[in-house]
N, C-alpha and C positions, 0 to 999 in steps of 0.2 A: 792560281797564281794569283800573287798580288798586283790589283791595278793601279796601287800607289808606288811610285817609285821613290826611294830615299825620303820617307816621311820626316815633317819636321818635330814631330814627338813618336816616340814608340812606348807603348802602354798595353798590357794584356785587356784592360776593360776600361772603356771611356768610362765609366761610372767610377773609377778610381779618381780621377780629374775632375769630372763634371757631375754636377744633379741634373738628370734630365726634366724638364719640368711640363708645364703644358704646352701642345700642341698648338701650332700657329697655321699650318696647312698640310695638306695630303693630296699626293697626286698617284699617279699608278706604278712608281715603283721607287717610292721614298716620301717621307715626311720630315716635316719640320717643327722643330719643337725649342723652346725658350731653355736654354740650360745656364747653371749657374758654377762658378769655376768655386771647388770646396773651399781652396786656398783665401784667395782674394775678394772671393764673393762677388765679383764681375758677372754684370749677364751675357751672354752670348746666344746666336741661333747656332742651332745644330741640326744640319741635314744628315738624315738617315735614309742612307740608299741600300735598296735589298739586289744585292749584286745577278741574284738568280734572274730578276726582270729586267737588267742591263744589255741582256744579249743582244748584239748587234749595235748598239751603242757607245760600247766602252772606248772608241776612239775619241768620240766626242767630248767625254766625260774628261779623260785624260789630258787632251788638248785644252781644255778648259781651266782644268787643275795647272797647268804647267805656264798658263797664262797669268793667272791669278798670284802665282807664286812670285812672278817677275814684278809685281805692283804695290808700291807703296804710298799712297797718295792721299790726301784728306778728303777729297772729292770722289774717291772710288771704295766701293766696298769691299773689305779685304777678307783674304783665306789666312785665318790665323796659325792652324793646325789641321792635321788628320790622323784618323787611328782607322784600321782596318783588321777586320777578323774574319774567317772563313766563308762569312756569310754578310757582313755589311759592312759598308762604306761610312764612316761618319766625317763630316767636314765640318769645321768649326769656322764659322762666320760670323764679321761687324753685324751686331743687332740693329738693325732700322727699323724704327717704330713711329716715323713720322709721317707715314702714307705716301701715297702719289701725287705728284705734281699737278694733274689736273684737278684730282680730288679736293686738294688744297686750295686752289684756286675758287673751287666753288665754294669753301667755307668761308671764304674772305668777304667782307663787307666793302672793303677798299681795297682796288688793284689798278695799277699803273703800268705804263709801259716801263718805268723805273724798275717796277719788281722784274718783270719780264727782262729786262736788261741785266739785272743783278744774276739772274738765274743762269741764263747764257753765257754770262762771264765765268762761272764757277765751271758750266759745262765744258767751255772752250779750254780753261787751264788743265782741266783734266785731260781732254781729249789730244790738247797740246803734250801732255806728258806721257800719254800712249803712244802717240807718233814717234816722239823723241826716242821711244825704247823699240819702236818697229812692229807696234803693235796696231792692227787695224780692228777698230770695235764690231763693225759691219751689222750691228742692230739697234743703234741710237734710234730711240724713239720715247715719247713721254711717260710710259708705261714702265721705262727701265731708270725713269729718273725720281729718285725718292728722296723724301725729306729724313735726315739722320733722328729728328725727333720732333714731338710735337709742339716745342717751342717756337714762337713767332720768328725768331730769328735763327731757327736751323738752317745749317747748310745741307746743300744738293749732295746726294750721291750718286754715280753712275753704278748699278748693276746689271746683271745679264751677260756674261762673257762664253756664253756655249756657242757661239758663231765666229768669234775673234779669231784672229790669226796673226800669227809672227812673219813677218816678212823674210825673215831667214829659211822660212820654210818653203820658199819659191814664190814665183808670181801669183798672184790671184786671178783666178779667172771663174771660181765657181759663183754662180748665180744664186744668191741669199740673200735674207732678209726679210722685213714685214713689208707686203706690199706699196704702201701708202710715203715708203720713207726711201726706198730704193734709189740710187742714183741711175740716169740714163746709161752710163757707160755698162753699167752691171746687166742692165737689160739686153745689151746689144751683142752679148757673148764675145766680148773684148776684156785682154788683161787689163785690171784696174788695180788703184792702190788708195791709198790713206781719201784722196778726194771726196771717196763716198761718203764718210764720216760727215765730213764739211757739207755735204749735200743735205744729209739727215739734219745736222743743226740747223741748215735752214728752212727746213720744213717744219721743226720743232719753232723755232722763231715765229714763225707764220702763223701756226696755231695760237701759240700765246700770246697774239695779238689781237686775232679775231672769232677763235673758237673752234674754226673748221678748218682743213687743209686746204691747200693750195691745189691739190689734185686728187681729183674725186670722180668714181663711176663704181655702180652696181656691180659691173661685171669688168673681172678682172683684166681682160684683153684692152678694153678702150682705156682704162687706167692706165695700163703699162704704156699704152702709144701716147697719150696725153704727156707723162714721165719722159719719152722718149723725146719728143717734142720741146719739151722744158717752157712750155707756155702757159702762163698764169697771169691771175689778175688781182689788182689789189681793188676790188668790188666795193662801190658806194652802197648803202651809207655805212658799212660797216669799218672801212679805211679811212672813212671822210675825219674822222678826230685824230688819226695817227700821224705821227709824224714823219718829213719825207727822209728825214735820217734814219730810222726805222725800214722803210722802204727800200731806202738806198743800200743799206746793210743787207736785207734779205736778198737784194736783186744780184749783189756779189756773192752770193753762197748758190741759189738757184742758177748757177750758170750751166748752160748744156755741156760746155767744153771744159772736162776737168783742168787744163793747163790755165785758164781763166777764172776759175774759180778762187775764192778765198781760200789762203790756207790758214791755220790757226793763229799764226803771228799777226798777218793782215788784218783778220777778223779782231784780235783783242784790241789793236790800235785804232780801230773805225771809234770815229766819234760817239755813235750810238752807244758803245761800250764802254771806251774808256773818257768821251770827253762832255759828258754831262746834257748829252743830245736830246736822252730819252726824257720825254716829258712826266708830268705828274700830274696829269689828268686823269679821273676815275673812270676807268672805261670796265668795271666788274661787272655790269648790267649787262651789256651787249655781249662781252665775253663769254659771261658764264651761261647764257641763255643759248647761245649757239654750241657752246661745249656739251649742254645735254642734249639739244636736238642732233649734233650732229655725232655724239658719240654714243649716244643709245640705240642706234639703228642696228637692228639684227647685222648686217652686213658689216656696219663698220666694229662692232662687237667681236665679230669674227677677225677680221684684220688687224684690229687692234692688240688685241688678247692672244692669238696665236702667231707664233713665227713659224713663215714657210719658207721652204727651198725651191727655186723656181727650178725645174728641171728640164723641162724641153721649150726651147725658145727657137722660134722660126719667124719668117716675115707672116706665117698664116697664123699661127696660134703661139700664145702664151700659156703654159701648164704651169698649177702649182702643185706642190704637194706638203702636207702640213708636217711640221717638226716641232710643234709646238710643247710636245712632251718635254722638251729639254729646256724651256725657256719661260719660267717666271722667276719671282725675287727670290732672294735667299731668306728674307724674314716673312715674305707672305705665300709664296708658291714653294711647291714642294717637289716639282720635276725638273729644276735647273740649279744653276749655282746663283 
């Protein structure tokens, strides 16, 4: 039975339209290849999914494709068309070649608040667009923020919509996401909404300015308790050179009460984003040192690279189930969109 309903393009064989080239990534049930359109010569990323290996995860894939088909934004990775055979599913995606956000920061010689502000501005514009469509991403994190190309002025694109949901599907209540980026209400078995994405933007903004996360513990249960309390610090000396405006911006996003948390419109109007308050002092050495220190730890590699779904939430325990196979970037990972 076909997995994709009403595909954008029907063809007996994808090779009629595209020439599949080198492999970009490989996972347990799929691989991603560079492909070139035979007529236009344009390069794209094609995810080749083995349908037999998808058993039990068909609904996740169907949901992600349904979400991506609604999206058309310059800062969001695009699903351009699909092909399906009895054994394989092919998803033709925007080819993103600029690498992950944190890796690009490490490569820079100069990095400022202004640079971080520009990144967050683009993210907020994309998230605002999603929210206007009634889509909640639910897994925003640095790994899912990619540069379109290696060029210095390349734009940021959001990827990985495996956990995204459309509000029209009903109230959101499933506890899901990546541990360090989930909002307090999501961990408290409450229904929640778009506000969880703004919390994640706050966590990302914090990391971009100091190189480490606002909430951290080797033990997930203790980490979740920190998040639920929503207590964090702007530690010295790492935050001494950071503007009060940046701290104010982050504080409005990392609000425990989602009703008091900034929405996208409010965040975009904040002086740190739109008013020129972001400083241009070079903070590269401090930030890059902390990125290497904090995101090289084995625990953080697990939390950073594997998307988890929180299954059992209670006052005594918070257990997580790895759903990482569905979560990598279209251009770099093989087991998600």
